[in-house]
mmCIF file of the N, C-alpha and C atoms, coordinates in Angstrom:
data_MODEL
# 
_entry.id   MODEL 
# 
loop_
_atom_site.group_PDB 
_atom_site.id 
_atom_site.type_symbol 
_atom_site.label_atom_id 
_atom_site.label_alt_id 
_atom_site.label_comp_id 
_atom_site.label_asym_id 
_atom_site.label_entity_id 
_atom_site.label_seq_id 
_atom_site.pdbx_PDB_ins_code 
_atom_site.Cartn_x 
_atom_site.Cartn_y 
_atom_site.Cartn_z 
_atom_site.occupancy 
_atom_site.B_iso_or_equiv 
_atom_site.pdbx_formal_charge 
_atom_site.auth_seq_id 
_atom_site.auth_comp_id 
_atom_site.auth_asym_id 
_atom_site.auth_atom_id 
_atom_site.pdbx_PDB_model_num 
ATOM 1   N N  . MET A 1 1  ? -22.941 37.132 -82.477 1.00 0.00 ? 1  MET A N  1 
ATOM 2   C CA . MET A 1 1  ? -23.509 36.802 -81.187 1.00 0.00 ? 1  MET A CA 1 
ATOM 3   C C  . MET A 1 1  ? -22.468 36.126 -80.301 1.00 0.00 ? 1  MET A C  1 
ATOM 4   N N  . ASP A 1 2  ? -21.657 35.264 -80.896 1.00 0.00 ? 2  ASP A N  1 
ATOM 5   C CA . ASP A 1 2  ? -20.638 34.565 -80.111 1.00 0.00 ? 2  ASP A CA 1 
ATOM 6   C C  . ASP A 1 2  ? -19.604 35.545 -79.561 1.00 0.00 ? 2  ASP A C  1 
ATOM 7   N N  . LYS A 1 3  ? -19.320 36.579 -80.341 1.00 0.00 ? 3  LYS A N  1 
ATOM 8   C CA . LYS A 1 3  ? -18.355 37.589 -79.894 1.00 0.00 ? 3  LYS A CA 1 
ATOM 9   C C  . LYS A 1 3  ? -18.886 38.340 -78.674 1.00 0.00 ? 3  LYS A C  1 
ATOM 10  N N  . ALA A 1 4  ? -20.184 38.621 -78.677 1.00 0.00 ? 4  ALA A N  1 
ATOM 11  C CA . ALA A 1 4  ? -20.800 39.317 -77.542 1.00 0.00 ? 4  ALA A CA 1 
ATOM 12  C C  . ALA A 1 4  ? -20.795 38.426 -76.299 1.00 0.00 ? 4  ALA A C  1 
ATOM 13  N N  . ARG A 1 5  ? -21.020 37.124 -76.480 1.00 0.00 ? 5  ARG A N  1 
ATOM 14  C CA . ARG A 1 5  ? -21.003 36.208 -75.334 1.00 0.00 ? 5  ARG A CA 1 
ATOM 15  C C  . ARG A 1 5  ? -19.604 36.100 -74.752 1.00 0.00 ? 5  ARG A C  1 
ATOM 16  N N  . ARG A 1 6  ? -18.600 36.078 -75.612 1.00 0.00 ? 6  ARG A N  1 
ATOM 17  C CA . ARG A 1 6  ? -17.215 36.016 -75.125 1.00 0.00 ? 6  ARG A CA 1 
ATOM 18  C C  . ARG A 1 6  ? -16.854 37.286 -74.361 1.00 0.00 ? 6  ARG A C  1 
ATOM 19  N N  . PHE A 1 7  ? -17.276 38.430 -74.892 1.00 0.00 ? 7  PHE A N  1 
ATOM 20  C CA . PHE A 1 7  ? -17.004 39.694 -74.212 1.00 0.00 ? 7  PHE A CA 1 
ATOM 21  C C  . PHE A 1 7  ? -17.698 39.726 -72.855 1.00 0.00 ? 7  PHE A C  1 
ATOM 22  N N  . LEU A 1 8  ? -18.950 39.291 -72.812 1.00 0.00 ? 8  LEU A N  1 
ATOM 23  C CA . LEU A 1 8  ? -19.698 39.276 -71.550 1.00 0.00 ? 8  LEU A CA 1 
ATOM 24  C C  . LEU A 1 8  ? -19.058 38.313 -70.556 1.00 0.00 ? 8  LEU A C  1 
ATOM 25  N N  . ALA A 1 9  ? -18.614 37.156 -71.039 1.00 0.00 ? 9  ALA A N  1 
ATOM 26  C CA . ALA A 1 9  ? -17.956 36.196 -70.153 1.00 0.00 ? 9  ALA A CA 1 
ATOM 27  C C  . ALA A 1 9  ? -16.649 36.767 -69.611 1.00 0.00 ? 9  ALA A C  1 
ATOM 28  N N  . SER A 1 10 ? -15.886 37.448 -70.454 1.00 0.00 ? 10 SER A N  1 
ATOM 29  C CA . SER A 1 10 ? -14.644 38.073 -69.992 1.00 0.00 ? 10 SER A CA 1 
ATOM 30  C C  . SER A 1 10 ? -14.925 39.168 -68.968 1.00 0.00 ? 10 SER A C  1 
ATOM 31  N N  . LEU A 1 11 ? -15.954 39.933 -69.203 1.00 0.00 ? 11 LEU A N  1 
ATOM 32  C CA . LEU A 1 11 ? -16.322 41.002 -68.278 1.00 0.00 ? 11 LEU A CA 1 
ATOM 33  C C  . LEU A 1 11 ? -16.749 40.427 -66.925 1.00 0.00 ? 11 LEU A C  1 
ATOM 34  N N  . VAL A 1 12 ? -17.558 39.373 -66.953 1.00 0.00 ? 12 VAL A N  1 
ATOM 35  C CA . VAL A 1 12 ? -18.001 38.750 -65.701 1.00 0.00 ? 12 VAL A CA 1 
ATOM 36  C C  . VAL A 1 12 ? -16.815 38.163 -64.955 1.00 0.00 ? 12 VAL A C  1 
ATOM 37  N N  . THR A 1 13 ? -15.903 37.495 -65.683 1.00 0.00 ? 13 THR A N  1 
ATOM 38  C CA . THR A 1 13 ? -14.712 36.929 -65.051 1.00 0.00 ? 13 THR A CA 1 
ATOM 39  C C  . THR A 1 13 ? -13.885 38.015 -64.378 1.00 0.00 ? 13 THR A C  1 
ATOM 40  N N  . THR A 1 14 ? -13.682 39.111 -65.069 1.00 0.00 ? 14 THR A N  1 
ATOM 41  C CA . THR A 1 14 ? -12.893 40.215 -64.520 1.00 0.00 ? 14 THR A CA 1 
ATOM 42  C C  . THR A 1 14 ? -13.565 40.811 -63.287 1.00 0.00 ? 14 THR A C  1 
ATOM 43  N N  . LEU A 1 15 ? -14.870 40.971 -63.335 1.00 0.00 ? 15 LEU A N  1 
ATOM 44  C CA . LEU A 1 15 ? -15.586 41.532 -62.184 1.00 0.00 ? 15 LEU A CA 1 
ATOM 45  C C  . LEU A 1 15 ? -15.528 40.602 -60.971 1.00 0.00 ? 15 LEU A C  1 
ATOM 46  N N  . ILE A 1 16 ? -15.707 39.305 -61.192 1.00 0.00 ? 16 ILE A N  1 
ATOM 47  C CA . ILE A 1 16 ? -15.639 38.351 -60.081 1.00 0.00 ? 16 ILE A CA 1 
ATOM 48  C C  . ILE A 1 16 ? -14.241 38.346 -59.478 1.00 0.00 ? 16 ILE A C  1 
ATOM 49  N N  . PHE A 1 17 ? -13.215 38.297 -60.338 1.00 0.00 ? 17 PHE A N  1 
ATOM 50  C CA . PHE A 1 17 ? -11.847 38.275 -59.860 1.00 0.00 ? 17 PHE A CA 1 
ATOM 51  C C  . PHE A 1 17 ? -11.508 39.560 -59.109 1.00 0.00 ? 17 PHE A C  1 
ATOM 52  N N  . GLY A 1 18 ? -11.952 40.688 -59.639 1.00 0.00 ? 18 GLY A N  1 
ATOM 53  C CA . GLY A 1 18 ? -11.725 41.965 -58.967 1.00 0.00 ? 18 GLY A CA 1 
ATOM 54  C C  . GLY A 1 18 ? -12.412 42.036 -57.619 1.00 0.00 ? 18 GLY A C  1 
ATOM 55  N N  . PHE A 1 19 ? -13.627 41.511 -57.532 1.00 0.00 ? 19 PHE A N  1 
ATOM 56  C CA . PHE A 1 19 ? -14.351 41.493 -56.257 1.00 0.00 ? 19 PHE A CA 1 
ATOM 57  C C  . PHE A 1 19 ? -13.627 40.636 -55.227 1.00 0.00 ? 19 PHE A C  1 
ATOM 58  N N  . ILE A 1 20 ? -13.150 39.471 -55.661 1.00 0.00 ? 20 ILE A N  1 
ATOM 59  C CA . ILE A 1 20 ? -12.419 38.597 -54.744 1.00 0.00 ? 20 ILE A CA 1 
ATOM 60  C C  . ILE A 1 20 ? -11.136 39.274 -54.268 1.00 0.00 ? 20 ILE A C  1 
ATOM 61  N N  . LEU A 1 21 ? -10.404 39.892 -55.178 1.00 0.00 ? 21 LEU A N  1 
ATOM 62  C CA . LEU A 1 21 ? -9.178  40.599 -54.777 1.00 0.00 ? 21 LEU A CA 1 
ATOM 63  C C  . LEU A 1 21 ? -9.486  41.742 -53.815 1.00 0.00 ? 21 LEU A C  1 
ATOM 64  N N  . TYR A 1 22 ? -10.570 42.462 -54.068 1.00 0.00 ? 22 TYR A N  1 
ATOM 65  C CA . TYR A 1 22 ? -10.960 43.555 -53.181 1.00 0.00 ? 22 TYR A CA 1 
ATOM 66  C C  . TYR A 1 22 ? -11.255 43.039 -51.770 1.00 0.00 ? 22 TYR A C  1 
ATOM 67  N N  . LYS A 1 23 ? -11.996 41.932 -51.694 1.00 0.00 ? 23 LYS A N  1 
ATOM 68  C CA . LYS A 1 23 ? -12.327 41.378 -50.382 1.00 0.00 ? 23 LYS A CA 1 
ATOM 69  C C  . LYS A 1 23 ? -11.078 40.867 -49.659 1.00 0.00 ? 23 LYS A C  1 
ATOM 70  N N  . VAL A 1 24 ? -10.167 40.255 -50.392 1.00 0.00 ? 24 VAL A N  1 
ATOM 71  C CA . VAL A 1 24 ? -8.927  39.762 -49.775 1.00 0.00 ? 24 VAL A CA 1 
ATOM 72  C C  . VAL A 1 24 ? -8.101  40.931 -49.262 1.00 0.00 ? 24 VAL A C  1 
ATOM 73  N N  . LEU A 1 25 ? -7.946  41.961 -50.078 1.00 0.00 ? 25 LEU A N  1 
ATOM 74  C CA . LEU A 1 25 ? -7.144  43.113 -49.659 1.00 0.00 ? 25 LEU A CA 1 
ATOM 75  C C  . LEU A 1 25 ? -7.818  43.897 -48.536 1.00 0.00 ? 25 LEU A C  1 
ATOM 76  N N  . GLU A 1 26 ? -9.143  43.868 -48.513 1.00 0.00 ? 26 GLU A N  1 
ATOM 77  C CA . GLU A 1 26 ? -9.878  44.542 -47.439 1.00 0.00 ? 26 GLU A CA 1 
ATOM 78  C C  . GLU A 1 26 ? -9.592  43.875 -46.096 1.00 0.00 ? 26 GLU A C  1 
ATOM 79  N N  . ARG A 1 27 ? -9.486  42.571 -46.096 1.00 0.00 ? 27 ARG A N  1 
ATOM 80  C CA . ARG A 1 27 ? -9.228  41.819 -44.868 1.00 0.00 ? 27 ARG A CA 1 
ATOM 81  C C  . ARG A 1 27 ? -7.741  41.694 -44.556 1.00 0.00 ? 27 ARG A C  1 
ATOM 82  N N  . LEU A 1 28 ? -6.918  42.081 -45.487 1.00 0.00 ? 28 LEU A N  1 
ATOM 83  C CA . LEU A 1 28 ? -5.473  41.918 -45.327 1.00 0.00 ? 28 LEU A CA 1 
ATOM 84  C C  . LEU A 1 28 ? -4.950  42.682 -44.117 1.00 0.00 ? 28 LEU A C  1 
ATOM 85  N N  . PHE A 1 29 ? -5.580  43.793 -43.803 1.00 0.00 ? 29 PHE A N  1 
ATOM 86  C CA . PHE A 1 29 ? -5.114  44.599 -42.690 1.00 0.00 ? 29 PHE A CA 1 
ATOM 87  C C  . PHE A 1 29 ? -5.488  43.969 -41.350 1.00 0.00 ? 29 PHE A C  1 
ATOM 88  N N  . VAL A 1 30 ? -6.469  43.084 -41.339 1.00 0.00 ? 30 VAL A N  1 
ATOM 89  C CA . VAL A 1 30 ? -6.937  42.471 -40.108 1.00 0.00 ? 30 VAL A CA 1 
ATOM 90  C C  . VAL A 1 30 ? -6.298  41.096 -39.908 1.00 0.00 ? 30 VAL A C  1 
ATOM 91  N N  . VAL A 1 31 ? -6.227  40.336 -40.966 1.00 0.00 ? 31 VAL A N  1 
ATOM 92  C CA . VAL A 1 31 ? -5.736  38.967 -40.889 1.00 0.00 ? 31 VAL A CA 1 
ATOM 93  C C  . VAL A 1 31 ? -4.216  38.955 -41.048 1.00 0.00 ? 31 VAL A C  1 
ATOM 94  N N  . VAL A 1 32 ? -3.561  38.178 -40.232 1.00 0.00 ? 32 VAL A N  1 
ATOM 95  C CA . VAL A 1 32 ? -2.121  38.007 -40.358 1.00 0.00 ? 32 VAL A CA 1 
ATOM 96  C C  . VAL A 1 32 ? -1.889  36.815 -41.283 1.00 0.00 ? 32 VAL A C  1 
ATOM 97  N N  . TRP A 1 33 ? -1.190  37.059 -42.392 1.00 0.00 ? 33 TRP A N  1 
ATOM 98  C CA . TRP A 1 33 ? -0.954  36.003 -43.380 1.00 0.00 ? 33 TRP A CA 1 
ATOM 99  C C  . TRP A 1 33 ? 0.106   35.034 -42.876 1.00 0.00 ? 33 TRP A C  1 
ATOM 100 N N  . VAL A 1 34 ? -0.097  33.776 -43.192 1.00 0.00 ? 34 VAL A N  1 
ATOM 101 C CA . VAL A 1 34 ? 0.946   32.779 -42.979 1.00 0.00 ? 34 VAL A CA 1 
ATOM 102 C C  . VAL A 1 34 ? 2.068   33.143 -43.934 1.00 0.00 ? 34 VAL A C  1 
ATOM 103 N N  . GLN A 1 35 ? 3.266   32.963 -43.505 1.00 0.00 ? 35 GLN A N  1 
ATOM 104 C CA . GLN A 1 35 ? 4.380   33.384 -44.351 1.00 0.00 ? 35 GLN A CA 1 
ATOM 105 C C  . GLN A 1 35 ? 4.337   32.647 -45.685 1.00 0.00 ? 35 GLN A C  1 
ATOM 106 N N  . MET A 1 36 ? 4.242   33.426 -46.742 1.00 0.00 ? 36 MET A N  1 
ATOM 107 C CA . MET A 1 36 ? 4.158   32.893 -48.087 1.00 0.00 ? 36 MET A CA 1 
ATOM 108 C C  . MET A 1 36 ? 5.070   33.745 -48.961 1.00 0.00 ? 36 MET A C  1 
ATOM 109 N N  . PRO A 1 37 ? 5.899   33.120 -49.784 1.00 0.00 ? 37 PRO A N  1 
ATOM 110 C CA . PRO A 1 37 ? 6.742   33.924 -50.667 1.00 0.00 ? 37 PRO A CA 1 
ATOM 111 C C  . PRO A 1 37 ? 5.887   34.667 -51.697 1.00 0.00 ? 37 PRO A C  1 
ATOM 112 N N  . TRP A 1 38 ? 6.417   35.735 -52.244 1.00 0.00 ? 38 TRP A N  1 
ATOM 113 C CA . TRP A 1 38 ? 5.668   36.553 -53.191 1.00 0.00 ? 38 TRP A CA 1 
ATOM 114 C C  . TRP A 1 38 ? 5.249   35.761 -54.419 1.00 0.00 ? 38 TRP A C  1 
ATOM 115 N N  . TRP A 1 39 ? 6.098   34.844 -54.868 1.00 0.00 ? 39 TRP A N  1 
ATOM 116 C CA . TRP A 1 39 ? 5.759   34.066 -56.061 1.00 0.00 ? 39 TRP A CA 1 
ATOM 117 C C  . TRP A 1 39 ? 4.639   33.068 -55.757 1.00 0.00 ? 39 TRP A C  1 
ATOM 118 N N  . GLY A 1 40 ? 4.519   32.647 -54.503 1.00 0.00 ? 40 GLY A N  1 
ATOM 119 C CA . GLY A 1 40 ? 3.422   31.762 -54.124 1.00 0.00 ? 40 GLY A CA 1 
ATOM 120 C C  . GLY A 1 40 ? 2.086   32.480 -54.201 1.00 0.00 ? 40 GLY A C  1 
ATOM 121 N N  . LEU A 1 41 ? 2.066   33.740 -53.779 1.00 0.00 ? 41 LEU A N  1 
ATOM 122 C CA . LEU A 1 41 ? 0.844   34.530 -53.854 1.00 0.00 ? 41 LEU A CA 1 
ATOM 123 C C  . LEU A 1 41 ? 0.452   34.771 -55.309 1.00 0.00 ? 41 LEU A C  1 
ATOM 124 N N  . ILE A 1 42 ? 1.428   35.077 -56.163 1.00 0.00 ? 42 ILE A N  1 
ATOM 125 C CA . ILE A 1 42 ? 1.146   35.288 -57.581 1.00 0.00 ? 42 ILE A CA 1 
ATOM 126 C C  . ILE A 1 42 ? 0.614   34.009 -58.213 1.00 0.00 ? 42 ILE A C  1 
ATOM 127 N N  . LEU A 1 43 ? 1.220   32.877 -57.877 1.00 0.00 ? 43 LEU A N  1 
ATOM 128 C CA . LEU A 1 43 ? 0.760   31.593 -58.396 1.00 0.00 ? 43 LEU A CA 1 
ATOM 129 C C  . LEU A 1 43 ? -0.666  31.299 -57.934 1.00 0.00 ? 43 LEU A C  1 
ATOM 130 N N  . LEU A 1 44 ? -0.962  31.593 -56.686 1.00 0.00 ? 44 LEU A N  1 
ATOM 131 C CA . LEU A 1 44 ? -2.305  31.404 -56.161 1.00 0.00 ? 44 LEU A CA 1 
ATOM 132 C C  . LEU A 1 44 ? -3.317  32.272 -56.902 1.00 0.00 ? 44 LEU A C  1 
ATOM 133 N N  . LEU A 1 45 ? -2.970  33.522 -57.176 1.00 0.00 ? 45 LEU A N  1 
ATOM 134 C CA . LEU A 1 45 ? -3.869  34.420 -57.901 1.00 0.00 ? 45 LEU A CA 1 
ATOM 135 C C  . LEU A 1 45 ? -4.098  33.953 -59.336 1.00 0.00 ? 45 LEU A C  1 
ATOM 136 N N  . VAL A 1 46 ? -3.054  33.457 -59.990 1.00 0.00 ? 46 VAL A N  1 
ATOM 137 C CA . VAL A 1 46 ? -3.193  32.961 -61.366 1.00 0.00 ? 46 VAL A CA 1 
ATOM 138 C C  . VAL A 1 46 ? -4.113  31.742 -61.406 1.00 0.00 ? 46 VAL A C  1 
ATOM 139 N N  . VAL A 1 47 ? -3.932  30.821 -60.478 1.00 0.00 ? 47 VAL A N  1 
ATOM 140 C CA . VAL A 1 47 ? -4.785  29.628 -60.428 1.00 0.00 ? 47 VAL A CA 1 
ATOM 141 C C  . VAL A 1 47 ? -6.229  30.023 -60.133 1.00 0.00 ? 47 VAL A C  1 
ATOM 142 N N  . LEU A 1 48 ? -6.429  30.963 -59.231 1.00 0.00 ? 48 LEU A N  1 
ATOM 143 C CA . LEU A 1 48 ? -7.771  31.441 -58.920 1.00 0.00 ? 48 LEU A CA 1 
ATOM 144 C C  . LEU A 1 48 ? -8.423  32.064 -60.145 1.00 0.00 ? 48 LEU A C  1 
ATOM 145 N N  . PHE A 1 49 ? -7.684  32.871 -60.892 1.00 0.00 ? 49 PHE A N  1 
ATOM 146 C CA . PHE A 1 49 ? -8.220  33.498 -62.101 1.00 0.00 ? 49 PHE A CA 1 
ATOM 147 C C  . PHE A 1 49 ? -8.597  32.437 -63.134 1.00 0.00 ? 49 PHE A C  1 
ATOM 148 N N  . LEU A 1 50 ? -7.741  31.435 -63.325 1.00 0.00 ? 50 LEU A N  1 
ATOM 149 C CA . LEU A 1 50 ? -8.030  30.399 -64.310 1.00 0.00 ? 50 LEU A CA 1 
ATOM 150 C C  . LEU A 1 50 ? -9.266  29.590 -63.920 1.00 0.00 ? 50 LEU A C  1 
ATOM 151 N N  . LEU A 1 51 ? -9.429  29.305 -62.637 1.00 0.00 ? 51 LEU A N  1 
ATOM 152 C CA . LEU A 1 51 ? -10.625 28.589 -62.182 1.00 0.00 ? 51 LEU A CA 1 
ATOM 153 C C  . LEU A 1 51 ? -11.897 29.400 -62.412 1.00 0.00 ? 51 LEU A C  1 
ATOM 154 N N  . ILE A 1 52 ? -11.847 30.677 -62.090 1.00 0.00 ? 52 ILE A N  1 
ATOM 155 C CA . ILE A 1 52 ? -13.006 31.545 -62.302 1.00 0.00 ? 52 ILE A CA 1 
ATOM 156 C C  . ILE A 1 52 ? -13.317 31.643 -63.784 1.00 0.00 ? 52 ILE A C  1 
ATOM 157 N N  . ASP A 1 53 ? -12.286 31.805 -64.616 1.00 0.00 ? 53 ASP A N  1 
ATOM 158 C CA . ASP A 1 53 ? -12.476 31.902 -66.060 1.00 0.00 ? 53 ASP A CA 1 
ATOM 159 C C  . ASP A 1 53 ? -13.112 30.630 -66.611 1.00 0.00 ? 53 ASP A C  1 
ATOM 160 N N  . TYR A 1 54 ? -12.679 29.489 -66.136 1.00 0.00 ? 54 TYR A N  1 
ATOM 161 C CA . TYR A 1 54 ? -13.239 28.222 -66.589 1.00 0.00 ? 54 TYR A CA 1 
ATOM 162 C C  . TYR A 1 54 ? -14.709 28.095 -66.193 1.00 0.00 ? 54 TYR A C  1 
ATOM 163 N N  . MET A 1 55 ? -15.023 28.449 -64.953 1.00 0.00 ? 55 MET A N  1 
ATOM 164 C CA . MET A 1 55 ? -16.405 28.324 -64.491 1.00 0.00 ? 55 MET A CA 1 
ATOM 165 C C  . MET A 1 55 ? -17.334 29.284 -65.238 1.00 0.00 ? 55 MET A C  1 
ATOM 166 N N  . VAL A 1 56 ? -16.886 30.513 -65.474 1.00 0.00 ? 56 VAL A N  1 
ATOM 167 C CA . VAL A 1 56 ? -17.718 31.476 -66.199 1.00 0.00 ? 56 VAL A CA 1 
ATOM 168 C C  . VAL A 1 56 ? -17.895 31.028 -67.645 1.00 0.00 ? 56 VAL A C  1 
ATOM 169 N N  . SER A 1 57 ? -16.854 30.500 -68.255 1.00 0.00 ? 57 SER A N  1 
ATOM 170 C CA . SER A 1 57 ? -16.975 30.014 -69.628 1.00 0.00 ? 57 SER A CA 1 
ATOM 171 C C  . SER A 1 57 ? -17.969 28.863 -69.723 1.00 0.00 ? 57 SER A C  1 
ATOM 172 N N  . ARG A 1 58 ? -17.943 27.976 -68.745 1.00 0.00 ? 58 ARG A N  1 
ATOM 173 C CA . ARG A 1 58 ? -18.922 26.878 -68.722 1.00 0.00 ? 58 ARG A CA 1 
ATOM 174 C C  . ARG A 1 58 ? -20.335 27.430 -68.522 1.00 0.00 ? 58 ARG A C  1 
ATOM 175 N N  . LEU A 1 59 ? -20.462 28.453 -67.691 1.00 0.00 ? 59 LEU A N  1 
ATOM 176 C CA . LEU A 1 59 ? -21.765 29.043 -67.422 1.00 0.00 ? 59 LEU A CA 1 
ATOM 177 C C  . LEU A 1 59 ? -22.365 29.657 -68.686 1.00 0.00 ? 59 LEU A C  1 
ATOM 178 N N  . PHE A 1 60 ? -21.533 30.322 -69.495 1.00 0.00 ? 60 PHE A N  1 
ATOM 179 C CA . PHE A 1 60 ? -21.996 30.950 -70.720 1.00 0.00 ? 60 PHE A CA 1 
ATOM 180 C C  . PHE A 1 60 ? -21.997 29.995 -71.907 1.00 0.00 ? 60 PHE A C  1 
ATOM 181 N N  . GLY A 1 61 ? -21.591 28.760 -71.691 1.00 0.00 ? 61 GLY A N  1 
ATOM 182 C CA . GLY A 1 61 ? -21.631 27.776 -72.762 1.00 0.00 ? 61 GLY A CA 1 
ATOM 183 C C  . GLY A 1 61 ? -20.573 27.969 -73.830 1.00 0.00 ? 61 GLY A C  1 
ATOM 184 N N  . LEU A 1 62 ? -19.452 28.567 -73.480 1.00 0.00 ? 62 LEU A N  1 
ATOM 185 C CA . LEU A 1 62 ? -18.398 28.798 -74.467 1.00 0.00 ? 62 LEU A CA 1 
ATOM 186 C C  . LEU A 1 62 ? -17.490 27.585 -74.604 1.00 0.00 ? 62 LEU A C  1 
ATOM 187 N N  . ARG A 1 63 ? -17.496 26.712 -73.624 1.00 0.00 ? 63 ARG A N  1 
ATOM 188 C CA . ARG A 1 63 ? -16.694 25.487 -73.674 1.00 0.00 ? 63 ARG A CA 1 
ATOM 189 C C  . ARG A 1 63 ? -17.603 24.305 -73.456 1.00 0.00 ? 63 ARG A C  1 
ATOM 190 N N  . ASP A 1 64 ? -17.266 23.204 -74.077 1.00 0.00 ? 64 ASP A N  1 
ATOM 191 C CA . ASP A 1 64 ? -18.080 21.994 -73.908 1.00 0.00 ? 64 ASP A CA 1 
ATOM 192 C C  . ASP A 1 64 ? -17.471 21.068 -72.905 1.00 0.00 ? 64 ASP A C  1 
# 
């Protein structure tokens, strides 16, 4: 059962992250980005993914 909860939590995390990336890229053509180096954008995406992963894990009760 725990394995299924972990899989479901990973799936939800991936879907949320993918949705956020889709919305950002959808607006990318309209919004002019403040100049940010490429590594800053990658760092921002990694931090965003880790935050989403943490929140979903708490939601599914995988972390105390």
